[in-house]
C-alpha positions as CSV (number, residue, x, y, z in Angstrom):
1,M,1.2,46.5,0.1
2,K,4.8,45.7,-0.6
3,Y,5.1,48.8,-2.7
4,L,3.5,51.0,0.1
5,S,5.8,49.5,2.7
6,L,8.8,50.3,0.5
7,V,7.7,53.9,-0.1
8,I,7.0,54.5,3.6
9,S,10.5,53.2,4.5
10,I,12.2,55.4,1.9
11,L,10.2,58.4,3.0
12,L,11.1,57.9,6.6
13,I,14.8,57.6,5.8
14,V,14.8,60.7,3.5
15,A,12.8,62.7,6.0
16,C,15.4,62.0,8.8
17,K,18.2,63.1,6.4
18,H,16.3,66.1,5.3
19,D,15.7,67.3,8.9
20,S,19.3,66.9,10.0
21,K,20.8,68.3,6.8
22,N,18.6,71.2,5.8
23,S,16.9,72.6,8.9
24,N,19.7,75.1,9.6
25,E,19.7,76.3,6.0
26,K,16.0,77.1,6.2
27,F,16.2,79.0,9.4
28,E,19.3,80.9,8.4
29,A,17.5,82.0,5.2
30,I,14.6,83.7,6.9
31,E,16.3,86.3,8.9
32,K,14.3,89.0,7.0
33,V,11.0,87.6,8.2
34,D,9.6,88.3,11.7
35,T,8.1,84.9,12.5
36,V,9.5,81.4,12.0
37,F,6.9,78.9,10.6
38,V,8.4,76.1,8.6
39,H,7.7,72.4,8.7
40,D,7.6,69.4,6.4
41,T,5.1,66.6,6.5
42,T,5.0,63.5,4.3
43,L,1.9,61.2,4.3
44,V,1.4,57.9,2.6
45,R,-2.1,56.5,3.0
46,D,-4.3,54.2,0.9
47,S,-2.2,54.6,-2.2
48,V,-1.9,58.4,-1.8
49,A,1.4,60.2,-1.2
50,T,1.5,63.8,-0.1
51,L,4.4,66.1,0.7
52,T,3.6,69.4,2.5
53,S,5.8,72.3,3.5
54,V,5.0,75.7,4.9
55,F,7.2,78.6,3.9
56,N,7.4,82.1,5.4
57,Q,10.6,83.2,3.8
58,L,9.1,83.7,0.4
59,S,7.2,86.9,1.3
60,Y,7.0,89.8,3.7
61,K,3.2,89.6,3.6
62,Y,2.2,86.0,3.1
63,N,3.0,82.5,4.2
64,Y,2.7,79.7,1.6
65,K,1.6,76.2,2.4
66,I,2.6,74.0,-0.5
67,S,1.5,70.4,-1.1
68,F,2.2,67.9,-3.9
69,T,-0.1,64.9,-4.0
70,E,0.1,61.7,-6.1
71,Y,-2.5,58.9,-6.4
72,Y,-1.4,55.4,-7.1
73,E,-3.1,52.4,-8.6
74,N,-1.3,49.0,-9.2
75,S,2.0,50.7,-8.1
76,E,1.7,53.4,-10.8
77,A,1.0,57.1,-10.2
78,Y,-2.0,58.2,-12.2
79,K,-2.9,61.6,-10.8
80,H,-0.7,64.4,-9.6
81,F,-1.6,67.9,-8.4
82,W,-0.4,70.9,-6.5
83,T,-2.2,72.6,-3.7
84,V,-0.9,76.1,-2.7
85,E,-2.6,77.8,0.3
86,I,-1.8,81.5,0.8
87,F,-2.0,82.8,4.4
88,D,-1.3,86.2,5.9
89,K,1.3,86.4,8.5
90,K,-1.2,85.7,11.2
91,M,-2.1,82.4,9.4
92,N,-5.5,83.5,8.2
93,L,-6.3,81.8,4.9
94,V,-6.3,84.3,2.0
95,D,-6.6,82.1,-1.1
96,T,-6.2,78.5,-2.3
97,I,-4.8,77.2,-5.7
98,I,-5.2,73.7,-6.9
99,L,-3.4,72.8,-10.1
100,D,-3.2,69.5,-12.0
101,S,0.4,68.5,-12.7
102,Y,2.0,66.4,-15.4
103,L,5.2,66.0,-13.4
104,Y,5.6,62.3,-12.9
105,Y,7.9,62.5,-9.9
106,F,7.9,63.7,-6.4
107,P,9.8,67.0,-5.8
108,Q,13.6,66.6,-5.8
109,D,15.0,64.7,-2.8
110,M,11.5,64.8,-1.2
111,Q,11.7,68.5,-0.6
112,F,10.4,71.5,-2.5
113,V,12.6,73.9,-4.4
114,T,11.2,77.4,-4.0
115,T,12.5,80.8,-5.1
116,S,11.4,84.3,-4.2
117,Y,12.4,87.4,-6.1
118,I,10.5,89.4,-3.4
119,T,12.7,88.4,-0.5
120,D,15.7,87.2,-2.6
121,F,15.3,83.7,-1.1
122,N,17.2,81.1,-3.1
123,T,17.9,83.5,-6.0
124,D,21.6,82.5,-5.9
125,M,20.9,78.9,-6.9
126,K,22.4,77.7,-10.2
127,I,19.8,77.7,-13.0
128,M,19.8,74.5,-15.1
129,D,17.6,74.1,-18.2
130,E,15.5,77.2,-17.1
131,Y,14.4,75.5,-13.9
132,Y,13.8,78.2,-11.3
133,G,12.1,76.0,-8.7
134,D,8.8,74.2,-8.2
135,V,7.1,77.4,-7.0
136,V,8.5,80.9,-7.7
137,I,7.3,84.1,-6.2
138,A,7.9,87.4,-8.2
139,D,6.2,90.5,-9.5
140,V,6.0,89.6,-13.2
141,N,3.4,92.2,-14.3
142,F,5.1,95.3,-12.6
143,D,2.3,96.3,-10.3
144,N,4.4,96.0,-7.1
145,L,2.3,93.0,-6.0
146,E,3.8,89.5,-5.7
147,D,2.7,86.8,-8.1
148,L,3.5,83.2,-8.3
149,A,4.4,80.6,-10.9
150,I,4.0,76.8,-10.4
151,A,5.8,74.2,-12.4
152,Y,3.2,71.8,-14.0
153,D,5.0,70.1,-16.9
154,T,8.4,69.7,-18.4
155,G,9.9,69.5,-21.9
156,A,12.7,67.3,-23.1
157,S,15.5,69.9,-22.8
158,N,13.8,73.2,-22.0
159,G,13.0,72.7,-18.4
160,P,9.5,73.1,-16.8
161,F,6.5,74.9,-18.0
162,Y,4.8,77.2,-15.5
163,T,1.3,78.2,-14.7
164,F,1.3,81.9,-13.7
165,Y,-1.1,83.4,-11.1
166,I,-1.4,87.2,-10.9
167,Q,-2.5,88.9,-7.8
168,N,-5.8,90.8,-8.3
169,N,-7.9,92.4,-5.5
170,G,-6.2,90.2,-2.9
171,H,-6.6,87.0,-4.8
172,F,-4.4,85.0,-7.2
173,E,-5.9,84.5,-10.7
174,R,-4.5,82.4,-13.5
175,D,-3.0,84.5,-16.3
176,G,-3.8,83.1,-19.6
177,F,-1.2,84.9,-21.7
178,L,1.8,84.1,-19.4
179,T,0.7,80.5,-19.0
180,D,-0.3,79.7,-22.6
181,S,2.0,81.9,-24.6
182,V,5.1,82.5,-22.4
183,Y,5.3,79.1,-20.8
184,K,8.7,79.5,-19.2
185,F,9.6,81.5,-16.1
186,P,11.5,84.6,-17.3
187,G,15.2,84.6,-16.9
188,K,15.2,88.4,-17.0
189,I,12.6,90.7,-15.5
190,D,13.2,94.3,-16.7
191,R,11.1,96.6,-14.5
192,R,12.3,99.8,-16.1
193,H,11.0,98.8,-19.6
194,K,8.2,96.5,-18.3
195,Q,9.7,93.6,-20.2
196,I,10.4,90.0,-19.5
197,T,12.7,87.6,-21.4
198,T,12.6,83.8,-21.6
199,Y,15.3,81.6,-22.9
200,W,14.9,78.4,-25.0
201,H,17.0,75.7,-26.6
202,A,16.0,76.3,-30.2
203,T,18.3,73.5,-31.7
204,A,21.2,71.5,-30.5
205,S,23.5,74.5,-31.4
206,C,21.1,77.4,-31.1
207,S,19.3,79.2,-28.2
208,S,16.7,81.9,-28.4
209,E,15.7,85.0,-26.4
210,N,12.0,85.7,-26.4
211,L,10.9,89.2,-25.4
212,F,7.4,90.1,-24.1
213,H,6.3,93.7,-23.3
214,Y,3.6,94.7,-20.8
215,N,1.3,97.7,-21.1
216,S,0.3,98.7,-17.6
217,K,-2.5,101.0,-18.9
218,T,-4.3,98.3,-20.9
219,K,-3.0,95.5,-18.6
220,S,-2.0,93.4,-21.6
221,W,1.0,91.7,-23.0
222,K,2.6,92.0,-26.5
223,R,5.0,89.5,-27.9
224,G,8.3,91.2,-28.8
225,E,11.3,90.1,-30.9
226,R,12.9,86.7,-30.9
227,I,16.7,86.8,-30.9
228,L,18.5,83.7,-32.1
229,H,22.0,82.8,-30.8
230,C,23.9,80.0,-32.6
231,F,27.3,78.5,-31.7
232,D,29.8,76.7,-33.9
């Protein structure tokens, strides 16, 4: 009970700061979108903590309701998962994604970091350790449909690993190759050559570029060359 009381107090303080500090930034960033539908909710109940936000600035077609939930036992978090609900602009539910997460922390500063390469929302943020946000919207398979990537785990120095969901017939399906072989969100998306590039810290003094080519006819990926850059 002491732990829950402390968590509730912290959440209330952070929520107040978040509303006063960041509300203008959110509404200024959605000038390209017709309707304004953004809110944040934090719930702590029976050893469960959930942070929920609704974003309409990530897409011209969809609104995204994003939730991160943690279950606690004896003051320790033992289960974490994402819930992403995709709505059309009239708030009709289109699809729901539930993803287990191995991230042992609530999103930064009790708010989500989201990026959209569809609307250019938050694409000017400084990239550190290949972290592009908790949820990223982009067309990663060059079919002119938006896809999404959700951070679910993190490495020691290479930033988060992402699970990729590709849009198919109006629904979002997990892509096995991108999730299990690419891992990282691509730092470069080359639409002309249908190629993506990820960046890794190979050693303390070396980094690598990893290229992946997409065949739109066979709808399949092929691993390309790996370029190593070392510094004195």
